[in-house]
C-alpha positions in Angstrom: 171.7 128.2 104.8 172.7 125.2 102.3 173.5 121.6 103.5 176.0 119.8 101.7 177.1 116.1 101.6 179.8 117.2 103.7 178.3 118.9 106.4 178.5 117.4 109.8 175.5 116.0 111.8 176.5 118.9 114.6 176.8 121.5 112.2 173.1 120.3 110.5 171.7 120.6 114.2 173.1 124.2 114.6 171.5 125.0 111.2 168.2 123.6 111.8 168.2 125.5 115.4 169.1 128.5 113.9 165.8 128.7 111.6 162.3 129.3 113.0 160.7 128.9 109.6 160.9 126.2 107.2 159.1 125.9 103.8 158.9 122.8 101.7 156.5 120.5 99.8 154.4 118.1 101.3 156.3 115.3 99.6 159.7 116.7 100.6 159.1 117.0 104.4 157.6 113.3 104.5 160.5 111.8 102.8 162.9 114.0 105.4 161.1 113.3 108.6 164.1 112.6 110.3 163.8 116.7 111.0 161.2 116.2 113.4 163.7 114.4 115.9 165.8 117.5 115.5 163.3 120.1 115.9 159.8 120.3 117.5 157.6 122.5 115.4 154.8 124.8 116.8 152.3 125.5 113.6 152.1 124.2 110.5 150.4 126.2 107.5 149.4 123.8 104.5 148.5 126.0 101.4 146.3 124.6 99.1 144.9 122.1 101.4 141.7 121.3 99.4 143.7 119.5 96.6 145.7 117.4 99.4 143.9 113.9 100.1 143.5 113.1 103.8 146.0 110.0 104.1 148.8 112.3 102.9 148.4 114.5 106.0 147.4 112.4 108.6 151.0 111.1 109.4 152.3 114.7 109.1 149.7 116.7 110.9 150.5 115.1 114.4 154.1 116.6 114.3 153.0 119.9 114.8 151.4 121.5 118.0 148.4 123.0 115.7 147.9 123.3 111.9 146.2 125.9 109.6 144.9 124.3 106.5 144.4 127.1 103.6 142.5 126.5 100.4 139.4 127.0 98.5 136.8 123.6 98.5 135.1 125.6 95.2 138.3 125.0 93.3 139.8 122.0 91.9 140.2 119.2 94.1 142.8 116.5 94.1 142.8 114.3 91.1 141.6 111.0 91.8 141.2 108.1 89.4 138.4 106.2 90.9 134.8 107.2 90.4 133.1 108.4 93.5 130.7 105.5 93.9 134.1 103.0 94.0 135.6 105.5 96.7 132.4 106.0 99.0 132.4 105.1 102.6 130.2 102.5 103.9 131.5 102.6 107.6 129.1 104.2 109.7 132.3 105.0 112.6 134.0 107.0 109.6 130.5 108.6 108.4 130.0 109.9 111.8 133.0 112.0 111.7 132.1 113.6 108.2 134.3 110.9 105.9 131.8 110.1 103.1 134.4 109.4 100.4 138.2 108.9 100.3 138.3 111.4 97.1 137.6 114.1 99.6 140.6 116.0 101.2 140.7 116.5 104.9 140.0 120.2 104.3 136.9 119.3 102.8 135.7 117.3 105.8 137.1 119.4 108.6 135.2 122.4 106.7 131.8 120.5 106.3 132.1 119.3 110.2 132.7 122.9 111.3 129.8 124.3 109.4 127.6 121.5 110.4 128.3 121.8 114.4 128.9 125.5 113.5 132.0 125.8 115.0 132.2 129.0 113.7 136.0 129.9 115.5 137.6 127.2 113.5 136.9 128.6 110.0 137.0 131.5 107.9 136.6 132.5 104.2 138.9 135.1 102.4 136.2 137.2 101.1 138.4 139.9 99.3 139.9 139.5 96.3 142.4 141.8 94.1 142.9 139.6 91.0 139.7 140.2 88.9 137.7 143.3 87.7 134.5 143.8 89.3 132.6 142.7 86.1 134.7 139.4 86.0 134.1 138.9 89.7 130.2 139.4 89.9 129.4 136.1 88.3 131.7 133.8 90.3 130.7 135.7 93.5 126.9 135.4 93.3 126.9 131.8 91.4 129.7 130.2 93.5 130.5 132.0 96.7 127.3 133.2 97.8 127.7 136.6 96.9 130.6 136.9 99.7 133.5 137.4 97.2 134.4 141.2 97.4 136.6 143.7 95.7 139.4 144.9 97.9 139.1 148.2 99.2 139.6 150.7 96.8 141.4 153.4 99.2 144.2 150.8 98.5 147.2 152.2 96.8 147.0 151.4 92.9 143.6 149.5 93.6 141.0 151.5 91.3 141.6 149.7 88.6 139.2 146.9 89.5 136.4 149.2 89.1 137.7 151.7 86.2 135.9 151.3 82.4 137.4 150.3 79.5 139.4 152.9 77.8 141.4 151.8 74.7 142.4 153.9 71.8 141.7 152.2 68.9 144.4 152.2 65.5 143.0 153.2 62.4 140.2 151.5 60.8 139.7 148.8 63.7 138.0 145.4 62.7 134.3 144.8 64.2 135.7 142.2 66.3 138.4 144.4 67.9 135.8 147.2 68.3 133.7 144.5 70.5 137.0 143.3 72.4 137.6 147.3 73.4 134.0 147.8 74.6 133.3 144.5 76.5 135.0 142.9 79.1 133.2 139.6 79.1 131.9 138.3 75.5 130.6 134.8 74.6 130.7 133.7 70.5 128.7 131.0 69.6 130.3 128.4 67.5 129.4 125.5 65.6 130.0 121.9 66.6 132.9 120.2 64.9 132.4 116.4 64.0 135.0 116.4 61.1 137.7 115.0 62.9 137.9 113.7 66.9 135.8 115.0 69.4 138.6 116.5 71.0 139.0 119.0 68.2 137.2 122.2 67.2 138.5 123.9 64.3 136.1 126.9 64.2 136.9 127.5 68.1 140.8 127.6 67.1 140.6 129.6 64.4 138.3 132.4 66.3 140.5 132.1 69.2 143.9 133.1 66.6 141.6 136.2 65.7 140.6 137.1 69.0 144.5 136.8 70.4 145.7 139.0 67.4 143.0 141.5 67.9 143.8 142.0 71.3 147.8 142.0 70.2 147.2 144.9 67.9 144.8 146.5 70.9 147.7 146.2 73.3 150.2 147.6 70.3 147.6 150.8 69.6 147.6 151.3 73.2 151.4 151.5 73.8 151.0 147.9 76.2 153.7 145.2 76.2 152.0 142.0 75.5 154.1 139.6 77.7 153.9 135.9 77.5 153.4 134.8 81.1 151.1 138.2 81.9 149.0 138.8 79.0 147.0 136.2 77.3 146.0 133.0 78.3 144.0 130.5 76.4 142.0 127.4 78.3 140.9 124.9 76.6 140.2 121.2 78.1 142.2 118.8 75.6 145.5 118.5 74.6 144.6 118.0 71.0 142.9 121.3 70.8 145.9 123.0 72.5 147.6 121.7 69.3 144.8 122.9 67.2 145.2 126.3 69.0 148.7 126.6 68.7 148.9 125.9 64.8 146.1 128.2 64.5 147.7 131.1 66.2 150.9 130.5 64.0 148.9 130.5 60.7 147.3 134.0 62.1 150.6 135.7 62.7 154.4 134.7 62.9 155.3 134.6 66.7 151.8 135.2 68.2 151.9 131.4 69.6 155.0 132.4 71.7 153.3 135.3 73.0 150.3 133.5 74.6 150.0 130.5 77.1 147.8 127.7 76.1 146.9 124.9 78.7 144.2 122.8 80.8 142.4 124.6 83.5 143.6 121.8 85.8 147.6 123.6 84.9 146.0 127.3 85.5 144.9 126.6 89.2 146.9 129.4 91.0 147.7 131.5 87.9 146.1 134.4 86.3 146.2 136.5 83.1 144.9 140.0 82.0 143.4 138.2 79.1 141.8 134.5 79.3 140.1 133.2 76.4 138.5 130.0 77.0 137.8 127.2 73.9 135.5 124.4 75.5 135.7 122.5 72.6 132.0 121.1 73.2 131.2 119.0 70.1 129.0 116.5 71.4 126.4 116.4 74.5 128.1 113.8 76.3 131.3 115.5 76.8 129.6 117.7 79.2 130.2 114.9 81.8 133.8 115.7 81.7 133.7 119.4 80.9 131.8 120.1 84.0 133.4 119.2 87.8 130.5 119.3 90.6 131.2 119.6 94.1 129.4 117.5 96.6 126.7 120.6 96.9 126.2 119.9 92.9 125.8 123.6 92.8 129.7 124.8 91.8 131.4 123.6 89.0 134.8 123.8 90.4 136.4 123.9 86.7 134.4 126.6 85.4 135.0 128.5 88.5 139.0 128.3 88.3 138.8 129.3 84.3 136.8 132.2 85.0 138.5 133.4 87.8 142.2 133.3 86.1 141.1 136.4 84.3 142.2 139.8 85.3 140.4 142.5 83.0 139.0 140.2 79.7 137.2 137.0 80.0 136.5 135.5 75.9 134.2 132.6 75.9 134.2 130.3 72.8 131.7 127.5 72.5 128.8 125.9 71.3 125.6 127.6 72.9 123.0 124.7 72.1 125.3 122.2 73.8 126.5 124.5 76.8 122.9 125.3 77.9 122.0 121.8 78.8 124.1 122.9 81.9 122.4 125.2 84.0 125.9 127.1 85.5 126.9 127.6 81.6 123.3 128.8 80.5 123.5 131.4 83.3 127.0 132.4 82.1 125.8 132.7 78.6 123.0 134.9 80.1 124.8 137.0 81.9 127.7 137.4 78.9 125.0 138.3 76.4 
């Protein structure tokens, strides 16, 4: 029910009292804190809590009798400009409650504390996923989720696609690239580093990504499948310059192809998914690994890689320089799996 400028205070109270569930962003409800004087809330559900820094929530949560934080500490954290050594906690009393770095979320701190104290009743993991095919799910499950990430039960209506093999009809005289894409869900393409411009552009990768996208478009067409901009092909790359280069390559490859694909950074893709995910890593020098890789506090999980891989439903295509990528243990393991 809409509250306008002409709504009386008595009417506002009446509207608030009539509703049991309120949905808001954290910023909105914090800026409209007067609502807590009109209504006493029982429970707060905070979604994507692993991306919210502790000070943002500390003034809000005492307004509720209890709260539930929902998030994934193995995916991207809150964006913090300070390096870890600058935001590190030195105070022993704060360390005693598990607060070691100000860049960590309340979600991360409470989860780590609950695990350390064996408070098994206070946390749990959503272990079944219905987004990815089993072949794509296998790597993040093994390397990032301790083998605990499972498929939805196969008796769920319409869920058998998670174990179904690829069954594409090929058009007459298909290219070798199309044949590979039709047979394999996970493919790695080794590309040369590109030092002809700046480090944040790789023309070889951009052109190959455009060829791959065009091949998927033809494969969709041959099988009577609609290519939907918000559902079908997603392209992930770390730099804005490479986004522009890929968009140009798509336009050169085929008219209208760029409009049928979504191209963005991994940070912008968190929470989304596509049938096909193509990743252009644009790694031209070894020192770029420092920004490409985003490790959690255990230094075992690459959060950026985890998010990128788990955006794919049916196909995952990785494009990058194998020699440079192998300098990171997680990418080395992924390349071995895909090859």
